[in-house]
N, C-alpha and C positions, 0 to 999 in steps of 0.2 A: 078724358082728363089729360092735359098736356104734361110733358116731362119738365122737371126742374132739378137743378144741381143742389144736392144736399151736402156732400163732402167729397174729398178726393182720396182714392185708395189706389195706389200703384199706378196712377195716371189715368184711371177710368172713371165711370159714373155709376151711382146707385139709383135704380128706378123702382117705381111702385108696380110696374107691369110684371106679370108672371114671367119666369125665366124662359118659358118656351117661346114667348112672343118677343123676346129681347132682340132689338135690331143690332146689326153689326156696327162696330166702332167706325168712326169716320177716319179718313186719311190723316187728319191732323193728329189724332191720337197715336197712330203708328209711328210718327216722327218723334214724338216726345220720349218714347221708350229708349231708343239708342242714344239720344242726346243726353239723357240723364246718365246713361252708362259711361259716356265719354267724360262727363264732368267728374264722375266718381274716379275714373282712371287717371284723370289729370291730377286730382287731389292725391291719389296714391303715389303717382310718379313724383309729384312735388315733395311729398314727405320723404320718398326715397332719396331724391336729389339732395334734400336738406341734410339727411343723415350722412350721405356720402361726402358732401362738402365739409360738414363739420368734423367728420372723421379725420380729414387732412388739415383742417383749419380750426382746430379746437383751441380756443383761447380761454376756456373756462378757468384755467389755473393762473391766468394773468399773463405777464410778459416775461420773456427770457432775453436779457441783454447780451449782445455780442459786441464787444469793444474791439474795433479794428484800428490799427495805426499803420499809416502808409507814408512813403516819401512824398514830398510836396508836389512832384510832377504828376504822379498818378492818382493822388488823393481826390481831385475833383471828379474824375471819371468813376472812381470807385464809389464815391458818395452818391452819384447819380444811379449807379447800379444798385446800391444798397436801398435807395428810395423805392425803386421798382420792386425789389425783393420784399421790403416791408409791406408794401401795398398788397402783395400776393398772399399775405398771412400764412407764412410757413410755420407749422406747429411742431413742437418737440415736447413730448411728455405733457400734453394738454396746455402748453404755453406757446404763445406766438412769439417768434424770434423778432427782436428789434435790433437792427444793426446800426451802429454809429461809426463813422470813419473820421478819425483825427489825423492831422498831418504832422510829421516830425522827421527830421533828418535821420538817415539810417544809422549813422555812427552814434548819435545821441541815444537812439532806442537800444542799440547794442550795449552801450555802457550801462543803461538802466537795467537791461536783462542780466548782465553780468553782476550787477550790484544787488539783484533781487528786488528792484524797486519799480519794475515796469508796470504800467497801468493799462494793460491791453491783453486781449485773449488771442488775437490773430494779427500777424505782422506781415506786411508786404514791404520788403526792402527794394532797392533798385538794382542790385547786382550781386550775383553769387561770388564774383571776384572780391568784392568788398567783404563779404561774409568769410571767405577763405583767408583774407588778410587779417581780419579781426580774430580769427581762431588761433593765430600764431602768438597772440599776446596772452599773458597770464589770465587776464580777465575774460578774454574771448573763449577760453576753454569751457566756460559754462554755457555757451550758446547752444541751443538745441539744433538738430538737423533740419534742413529745409524740406518742404513737402511739395516739390514741383514749382512751376512758374506759371504766370497768367498772361504775360505779354512780352514782347521784345522791342527794343529800339536800337538799331545799329549806331555805333559811334563813327562819325564821319568828319572830314575836314569841312570847313565852312568859310565863305567869303561873302562880302556884300555883293549884291547882284550887279551893281554899277561898276564894281572893280573886277569881277570874275573874268571878263573878257580880256583884261590886260594881263592875266596870268598865262595866257596861251604862249608857248614858246619859252617861258621863264620857269614855270613850275607845273608839271603834269601831276594830277592828283595821285599821290602815293605816299606811303610812310617813309620810304627811302628819300624821296624828294624833300619831305618836311625836315628830315634829319639834316640833309645837306644844307638847306636854307637856314636852319637854326644853329648849325655848327659854328661857334664863335672863332674857331681856328681856321676856318675856310674863308679867308678874307676876300677872296676873289670869286666866291661862289654865288649862288642865287640869293644869298642873304643880303646882297647889295640892293636887290629890288623887292625882296619880300621880307616882311616882319612876321614872325611866328609867335602867336599867343598860346598859352597853355592853361589848363585847369589844374589846380593843386591836387595831385593824386592821393595825398593824405587826407583830403577833405571831400573829394568829389569822385564818384564812381566812374563817370565818363572820362575824367582825367586819368584815373588808374588804368582803364581799358586802353586809352590812347597810348599811355606809356608802355604797357605790355605789348601792344601791337607794334609800336615803333621799335622796341627792343628786339622783338622776334624778327622783324624785317631787317634790322641792322645785323643780327647774327647770321641770317641767311645770306646777306650780301657782303659779309665780312667787313662791316663798317663799325666795328666795336669802338675804335678810337673816335670816329665821327660822332657816335652816340654820346660819348662822354662830353665832347665839346658842345653838342646840342643841349644836353641836359643842364649843363652849367649855364648856358644862355637862357634856356627856358625857365630856370629857377628864378630868374629876375624879371620874367615876363608873365607872371602868374595872375590869373583872375580868380576872384573869390568864388564865383559861381557862373553858371552858363548865362544868366541874364546879363551880368556885367561884361562877360567876354563878347557876347554877340552884339551888344551895344557898341563895344570898342571897335568892331570890324568896319564901322563907317568912318573911322578917324584915321587918316593917313599919317605916317611918320615921315615927313619930307616927301620923297618920291617913292617910298616903299609901300607896297600894297600889303595890308594886314590880312593874315589868314589865321584860323583857329581851329579848335576841335570842340565838338558838341554832339549830343545825341540828335537823331532825326527829330524826335518829339520836341526837344528844346527849341530847335529851329522853327518847327511848326508853331509852337506856342509864341515864340518871338514875333513871327510874321502875322499871327492872328490879331496882334495889337495894332496892325496896319501902320508900321513905321514908314517914314518917307523913303528909306532905302532898305528894302527887304534883304534877307540873307538867303543864299542858295547852298544846297548840300553838294559837296565834292567827294565822290566815292573813291577811296584808295584802290588802286588796281590790284594790290596784293590780297585784298579782302579785308575784313575787319572783325572786331569783337562787338558784342551787343550787350546792352543792359537787358537783363532777363527777368526782373521783378519776381524774385522767389518768395514763396509763401512759407511762413514758419508759424506753427500752432503753438501758442504759449500756455494756454489754459490747461489745468489739470482736472477741472470740474467735469464730471461725466456728462451732464446735460449740456453744458456749454461746448464740450467736445463734439457732441452730436450736431449742435447748431453750427459750429465751425466747419464741420465736414459738409453740411448741407449748403452753407453759403459758398464754400469752395467749389462745390459741384455746380452751383448756379453761375459762378464766374466762367465756367466752361461752356455755357449755353451760347447759342448763336446771337441771341439778343444782347448778352453782356459783351461778347466779342465786338459786336457792332459799335457799342458805346465806346469801347476802347479805341477802335480804329478811327472813329469820328474825332477822337481827341489827339490823333497823331501817332498812336502806337500801332504796331503790327501784331497780328495774332502769333501765337507761338510757332506756327508753321511758316511764318514770314509773310503771310498775306497782308497787303496794305489796303486801306480804304481810299476814298476820294480825297482825304486830307493830304495824302502824299502823292498827288498827281504831278505829272511833268510840268504843267503850266504853273504849279506852285513852287517849282524849284527842286523837285525830288525825282527819284527813279522808282517807279512802282514795283519793278521786279526786285526780288529778294537779292541783296548784294552778297557776293561770295563770303563765306564765313571762315575765319581762321580757326585753327584748333585751339580750344580754350586751354590755357595753361593750368597745370595742377597746383595744388596748394603750396608746395615747396617753391615752385617758380615764382608764384605771386609773392611769397614771403621774401625771397631773395631780392626781387625787384623793389619792394617797399624798403628793404634795408639799404639797397643801393642808393635809392633816392635820398634817404635820410643821411647816409654817410657823405654823399656828394655835397649835401647842403649843411654839413657840420661846419662850424667856423674853421678858418684856416689861420695858422700862425707859421709864417714861412720867412726864413732868412736866405737871401740869395748871395752866394759868394762868386764874384765875377773875376776871372783871370784877366789881368791887364799887362801881362808880360810882353816883351818886345815882339814876339811872333804874331801877336794880335793885330799888328799894323800891316801884315801881309794882305795882298788883294785876294778876293774870292773870285775865281774865274767866272766870267759870264754875267756878273752882277753889277760891276762898276762900283763895288763897295769893298772896304777892307773887312777883315774878320770882325774887328771891333764894331764897325758900323752895322754889319749884318746881324751880329748877335744882340746888339743893343735894340735894333728894330724888332727882332723876334721877341726879346724879353719884354719890350713895351707892349707888344700885342698880347703877350701872356698875362699882362695885368688885367685884361678884360675878362679873364676866367674867374676873377675873385670879386665877390660882392663887397659893399662898402664896409661891412663889419669885420672883414678879414684884417689880420695883423701882419704886415709885411715890413721887411727891412732890407738894406743893401750894404754889403761890404765889397771892397775890391781887394785883390791880393796879387802880389808879385814878390819882390824882395825889397826890404828897407822902405816900406811904404809910409810908415809913420815914425820916423826916427831910425837910427841905426839898429838893426837886428829885429825890427818889428815888421813882419811881412804882410800885414793886413791893415786896412783902414776902414773905419765905419763911416759911411757917407750918409745913410739914412737909418736911424734907429728903428728897431722893430716896434710897431704900434699900429693902431687902427688906421685904415686908409682914409677914413673920414675925419681923422684928427688933424688939427691945425699945427703946423710947425712954423713959428715966426710969421704967421699970417698966411701961410700957404698950406693947402690940404696935403696930407702925406702922399696921396695918390698922384697929385700934380707934381709934388716934389720928386717922386720916383721917376716920373716921365722926364722931367727936366734934367735930372741927374744922369739917367741913362743916355740922354742925348749929348751930354757934355763930356762924358768919360773918354779919355784918350789913352792909348797904349803907352806904356813906359818903355821907351826905346832901348834902355840898357837893362831892363828888368828880367830876372829869372823867375822861377815858379816855386815860391815857398808854400807849397800846398799843405804839407803835413802840419806845420806850425799853425797855419790858419785854421785847419779843421779842428785841431785841439782847442784853440781859443774859442772858436765859434760854438763847438759842441758843448763846451763847458758852460758857456753863457745860456744857450738854449735849454740845457738841462736844468740849470738853476732857476730859470724863469718859466718853466713849463706851465702851460695853460690846460687845465683839466677839461674844459669844454670845447677844446679845439684839437685839430690834427696838427701836430708840431713837426715841421719838416725843414731840412736844409737842402737847398738846391745848389749844386756846384757846376758852373759853366767854365770849361777850360779847353784850350786847343793843344795842350801839352800831352806828354806821355806820363804824367804823374808828377811826383815831387822832383824838383830840380833846383836845389838850394846849395850854392857853392860855400855858404857859411856853415853848412852842417845842419843844425837844428834837429828836429824830431825825425828819427829814421823810420823806414817803412814798417819794420817789425814792431817798433815802439807804438806807432799810431794804431796799429791793429790791436795790440794788447790793451791800449788805453780805451778804445771803443768797446771792446768786448767786456771790459770791466765796468765801464760807465753805463752802457746800455741797459735800460730797465724796461722789460716788456709790458709792465703795468703802467709805465709812464713813457711810452715810446717816442723817441725823436729819431726819425728816419732820414737817411741821406740818399738823395737822388743825384747821381753824378752823370753829367752829360758832357762827353768829350767829342771834339770834332777836329778835323785837320788830318793830314797824312801821318803825323807823328803819334796820333792818339792810340792806334792799335798796339804800339809797343808797350804801353802801360796798362793794357786791359786787365791782366791778371791781378795786379795790385788794386786797380780801381774796383774790380768786382769784389775783392775781399773787403775793401773799405765799406762799400755799400751793404754787403751781406751782413757785416758785423752789426748793423743797426736795423736789419729787416728791410733795407732799401734795395735799390737797383742801380746798376751802372749801364749807360747806353753809349754806344759809339755811333756817331753820325757819319755816314759816308760823304755827305755834303752838308754844308752848314744849314741849308733850308730844311733839312730833315729834323732839325732841332724842334720845329713846330710839332711834329708827330710825337716826339719824346716828352714834350710838355704834357700832352694828353695822356700818354702812357703813364706818366708820373701821377696824373690825376686818378687814373684807374687804380693805382696802388692804394689809394685812400680807401677803396672798398673792402680791402681785406686786412689792412694793417691791424695788429702786428703779426698776423698769421698767414702772410701771402705765400709762403713757401712750405707750409706744413699742413 
């Protein structure tokens, strides 16, 4: 009787033959046994893998939202990193973290944080410098501390690629050179060939970093006065953001080549749009400061705090760093990617870093910028006594012509909303016994006077003033009249100043008038530190030194300063020193 298969048991066959006569299993049967074991092992391993996977990616509790807000420049890269992070299913307390990244200017986020109205758990600003600046404000005291940074982008000078070669020999990339080119008082400097554009440091972190780097370089090079002249010029050449500034670099102003400041990443982003005239980075030789993209954890929720920590850890992975480098940022160690290659207008090597300023230094510089750009209300008193007709050796000009030229140059320090006026003084200028004469009333430079802008009227008037051949110097009477008027018409939103330009030794009034002691007593009684009107007195000529003690006393009585110029051209420097006094008024000497 032949064999037939009745059922399967453990991979063998059941037979009707007696056990003693059972034949051995075939080779095929021997293969089936280990194969079945392998399948079983695979099933077990699969179950184990499933358990392990779900232990780290357990979304059984739903989703856990992590709301990130970042500055517009880094938001696209963070959004890409967040997308990869979400796909990896990071689990916190049986919930999968879902990261969203919104973009918002750092200053706006800071204001929201201070007001307790921020709608985010995790904040990436663009600069610790900005954070330090914000902390000095009453609202900024509520800002939490930062928790490290995720990328850097050095702040550099920038020029259109087609113009960059023309800068050779005119301006070597450095903060000192930028200051020299922007210094409005350096009329014969590189500013004749270069126009410097700036970013508003009160609105832009790259602008603040550039301001701090330039100020540090100026202090190192003892260029403090030049810095004041540069800041006054730059305050009128501000771009609202990097996009607007970089676009402006392709537009010449006459024969002057425009240069500006921006972060490396902003230049990369600009060039990524493939403009006709790309921009190249110019690295300051002194080194620079960088945007450092600090992280601030805002949430107080325990689960969201864990998610924030996990996402921050993910930002430190090599894959996340690569995404940031591809977007034109450097890793926190300064490493650059292909986006910042030489053929794209960059230097891949990490540029030298300046020492980051502390919070107090940042606060002072922000205050400096603010005060320099406060409105001005200034009355100039110009000596026209007989000695002003004397020649200035080596210039081909009289004292009057030279001082009028310098005073006209000084007008460039003041923006259109400044209020300026001009009086002349000698003796008997406006009738018997009246030693002064108002030529241009104090008012906005942009205001029209009989069809002529006050600024143009000032220029025309300075050009036409002549010395009074028989005139003496009725200085004290003039100071009393002018100070009385400036005090009565004080402007709360402006810095109120009187500038006196004289070549004499002080008061020289044969008719008597106000005596030296009387004018000092008047000024001390009238001066109000809560409504300060300061006197800046600039004297020049060989006779000036004789009256220095009295002139010092007059200026100090109003929180001002007296300067003696060894030669008339030095008056330019004193204009700038006078501007520096604006930064500390009314406590410059205390």
